[in-house]
C-alpha positions as CSV (number, residue, x, y, z in Angstrom):
1,M,18.4,-5.3,-2.8
2,A,14.7,-5.0,-3.7
3,S,13.6,-3.1,-0.8
4,L,16.3,-0.9,-1.0
5,T,15.5,0.0,-4.6
6,R,11.7,0.7,-3.6
7,R,13.0,3.4,-0.7
8,L,14.9,4.9,-3.6
9,A,12.1,5.1,-5.8
10,L,9.5,6.5,-3.6
11,L,12.2,9.5,-2.6
12,A,12.9,10.2,-6.7
13,L,9.9,9.8,-7.9
14,P,8.8,13.5,-10.1
15,V,5.4,14.0,-11.0
16,L,6.6,12.9,-14.7
17,A,6.5,10.0,-13.5
18,L,2.5,9.8,-13.6
19,V,2.6,9.6,-17.0
20,A,4.8,5.9,-17.1
21,C,3.2,4.8,-14.0
22,G,0.2,3.1,-17.1
23,E,2.7,2.3,-19.6
24,A,5.3,0.4,-16.9
25,N,2.6,-1.0,-14.3
26,G,-0.3,-2.4,-14.8
27,A,-1.7,-2.8,-11.2
28,G,-4.1,-6.0,-10.0
29,G,-4.0,-7.9,-7.4
30,K,-6.9,-5.0,0.1
31,T,-10.6,1.7,4.8
32,S,-13.6,2.1,5.5
33,A,-14.0,5.0,6.9
34,S,-17.6,5.0,9.2
35,A,-17.9,7.9,11.7
36,S,-17.4,6.3,14.8
37,G,-13.5,5.6,13.6
38,A,-12.2,9.1,13.1
39,A,-8.2,9.3,12.3
40,G,-6.5,10.3,16.1
41,V,-3.2,11.3,17.0
42,S,-1.2,8.0,17.5
43,T,2.8,7.3,17.9
44,E,2.3,4.5,15.7
45,L,3.7,5.0,12.4
46,G,1.4,5.0,10.0
47,H,-2.6,6.4,9.6
48,A,-4.6,5.3,12.8
49,K,-8.3,5.3,13.6
50,G,-9.7,4.5,17.3
51,A,-8.3,5.4,20.5
52,A,-4.6,5.9,21.0
53,D,-4.7,4.2,24.4
54,A,-6.7,1.0,23.0
55,P,-5.3,-2.1,24.3
56,I,-4.9,-4.1,21.3
57,T,-3.2,-2.6,17.9
58,L,-4.2,-4.0,14.2
59,I,-1.7,-2.8,12.0
60,E,-2.3,-3.4,7.9
61,Y,0.0,-2.8,5.3
62,A,-2.2,-2.2,2.4
63,S,-1.8,-1.4,-0.8
64,P,-5.0,0.3,-2.7
65,T,-4.6,-1.8,-6.0
66,C,-4.8,-5.1,-4.2
67,P,-8.3,-6.5,-4.8
68,A,-7.7,-8.6,-1.6
69,C,-7.1,-5.3,0.6
70,K,-10.6,-3.7,-1.1
71,Y,-12.5,-6.9,0.2
72,F,-11.0,-6.0,3.5
73,H,-11.9,-2.5,3.4
74,T,-15.1,-3.0,2.5
75,E,-16.4,-6.4,3.9
76,V,-14.2,-6.8,6.8
77,L,-13.1,-3.5,8.4
78,P,-16.6,-1.7,8.4
79,K,-17.5,-4.5,11.0
80,L,-14.1,-4.4,13.3
81,D,-14.7,-0.7,13.2
82,E,-18.1,-0.7,14.6
83,K,-17.3,-3.6,17.1
84,Y,-13.9,-2.9,18.4
85,I,-12.7,0.4,17.4
86,A,-15.5,2.6,17.8
87,T,-15.8,1.1,21.6
88,G,-11.9,1.9,22.6
89,K,-10.9,-2.0,22.1
90,L,-9.2,-1.8,19.0
91,K,-6.4,0.7,17.7
92,Y,-6.3,0.1,13.5
93,V,-2.9,1.4,11.6
94,L,-2.6,1.6,8.1
95,R,0.9,1.5,6.5
96,E,1.5,2.5,2.9
97,Y,3.0,-1.0,1.3
98,P,3.7,0.3,-2.6
99,L,2.9,-3.3,-4.1
100,H,2.2,-1.9,-7.5
101,G,5.0,0.8,-7.7
102,N,4.2,4.0,-9.0
103,V,0.6,3.5,-9.2
104,D,0.3,2.6,-5.6
105,I,3.0,5.7,-4.7
106,A,0.6,8.6,-6.5
107,A,-2.4,7.3,-5.5
108,F,-1.3,7.3,-1.7
109,V,0.5,10.4,-2.2
110,V,-3.8,11.9,-3.0
111,A,-4.6,10.3,0.0
112,R,-1.5,12.0,2.1
113,C,-2.0,15.4,0.3
114,A,-5.6,15.5,1.4
115,G,-4.5,16.0,5.1
116,P,-4.8,13.7,8.2
117,D,-8.6,14.4,8.5
118,K,-9.0,13.3,4.8
119,F,-6.7,10.4,4.3
120,F,-9.1,7.4,5.5
121,D,-12.0,9.0,3.2
122,V,-9.5,9.0,-0.1
123,M,-8.5,5.9,0.6
124,D,-12.4,4.8,0.9
125,D,-12.5,6.5,-2.3
126,L,-9.7,4.9,-4.4
127,F,-11.0,1.5,-3.0
128,A,-14.3,2.4,-4.7
129,S,-12.2,3.3,-7.5
130,Q,-9.9,1.1,-8.2
131,E,-10.9,-0.8,-10.9
132,G,-10.5,2.7,-12.6
133,V,-7.5,3.3,-11.4
134,V,-6.3,0.5,-12.6
135,Q,-7.3,0.7,-16.0
136,A,-6.3,4.0,-16.6
137,A,-3.1,3.0,-15.2
138,Q,-2.5,0.5,-17.8
139,I,-3.7,3.4,-20.6
140,G,-1.7,6.0,-19.4
141,A,-4.1,8.2,-17.9
142,L,-3.5,7.4,-14.0
143,S,-3.0,11.4,-13.8
144,A,-6.4,12.3,-15.1
145,T,-8.0,9.4,-12.9
146,L,-6.1,10.6,-10.0
147,K,-7.1,14.5,-10.0
148,T,-11.2,13.1,-10.3
149,I,-10.2,11.4,-6.9
150,A,-8.6,14.1,-5.6
151,K,-10.8,16.8,-6.4
152,R,-13.7,15.2,-4.4
153,H,-11.2,15.7,-1.4
154,G,-10.6,19.1,-1.4
155,I,-7.3,19.3,-4.2
156,E,-9.6,20.8,-7.0
157,S,-6.9,22.6,-9.3
158,D,-4.3,21.1,-11.7
159,E,-1.7,23.5,-10.0
160,A,-2.8,22.3,-6.2
161,F,-2.5,18.1,-7.2
162,D,1.1,19.1,-9.6
163,A,2.0,20.3,-6.0
164,C,0.9,17.4,-4.2
165,M,3.2,15.0,-6.6
166,K,6.4,17.1,-6.0
167,E,6.1,17.5,-2.6
168,P,9.4,15.2,-1.5
169,K,7.6,14.9,2.1
170,Y,5.3,12.9,1.4
171,R,7.3,10.0,-0.4
172,E,10.2,10.5,2.5
173,E,7.0,9.7,4.5
174,M,6.2,6.6,2.7
175,S,9.8,5.7,2.3
176,K,9.8,5.4,7.0
177,V,6.7,3.4,7.0
178,Y,7.7,0.9,3.8
179,Q,11.7,0.8,6.0
180,S,9.2,-0.9,8.8
181,A,7.5,-3.8,6.7
182,E,10.7,-5.2,7.0
183,K,10.2,-6.0,10.5
184,Y,7.4,-7.9,9.6
185,N,8.7,-9.7,7.0
186,V,6.6,-8.3,4.8
187,G,5.5,-9.6,0.9
188,G,2.4,-9.0,0.2
189,T,-0.7,-7.4,0.9
190,P,-2.5,-7.1,3.3
191,T,-0.2,-8.1,5.5
192,F,-2.0,-8.0,9.1
193,V,0.5,-7.3,13.1
194,L,-2.1,-8.2,15.4
195,D,-1.4,-7.4,18.9
196,G,2.3,-7.7,17.5
197,K,1.8,-11.0,15.7
198,V,2.1,-11.5,11.6
199,R,-1.0,-12.4,10.4
200,N,-1.6,-13.0,6.7
201,F,-5.0,-12.5,4.8
202,E,-5.9,-16.3,4.9
203,G,-8.1,-18.7,7.1
204,D,-9.5,-16.5,10.3
205,F,-8.2,-13.6,9.0
206,R,-10.1,-13.3,5.6
207,T,-13.5,-12.2,7.9
208,A,-14.7,-10.2,10.6
209,E,-16.5,-13.4,12.5
210,G,-12.3,-14.7,11.9
211,F,-10.8,-11.4,13.4
212,S,-13.8,-10.9,16.0
213,K,-12.3,-14.5,17.6
214,H,-8.8,-13.5,17.8
215,I,-9.4,-9.9,19.0
216,D,-12.0,-11.5,21.9
217,A,-9.3,-13.8,23.1
218,L,-6.6,-11.1,22.8
219,L,-9.0,-8.7,25.3
220,A,-9.7,-11.4,27.8
221,E,-6.1,-12.3,28.2
222,K,-6.0,-8.3,29.3
223,G,-9.1,-8.8,31.0
224,V,-10.7,-6.1,29.0
225,Q,-14.9,-7.0,28.6
């Protein structure tokens, strides 16, 4: 029932709900786009970086207001990008998981509206601005804060921003992404799916070194050096 409610919210959220985000949802809680990890065409549901035919895929279900997601994107993902994504060994896919409801939905809409080539840049900005976004949501100023972020990525006018928020296709697309989380019983963020196996943000999967140990083992199994 909860997942159905969330899917309906994704489809129904109007632009006016941006005001209510801060009143109803204070968020608290894990992309760092490098020059090498360009977004590419992929059959994966979500937003991909790296070679489409990479031997291993890492999927992350993420929330822009989740501190653990911010840590992963700031401290871990850049190292994986350099070692595996840039070298064609790993494809990374971010899937939206709006853990904190309307706040996350509105933030993800900005990233989608900026366009596929800017999606990860906007996500970087959202994570860097996470504390300000959360505080803005708490005091009912989310719309103004997201407009400032949006302007840095080509959504320059209030009219363009409002059009993004009113565009139903972004919520329809996010709804499909959200539904995919049910397959993996995702209940929090970040949740990882590494080569088809669900991994939580714990143990080895809190560090680049820990991730590397598992990725190297998978590559060895596939005969990739």
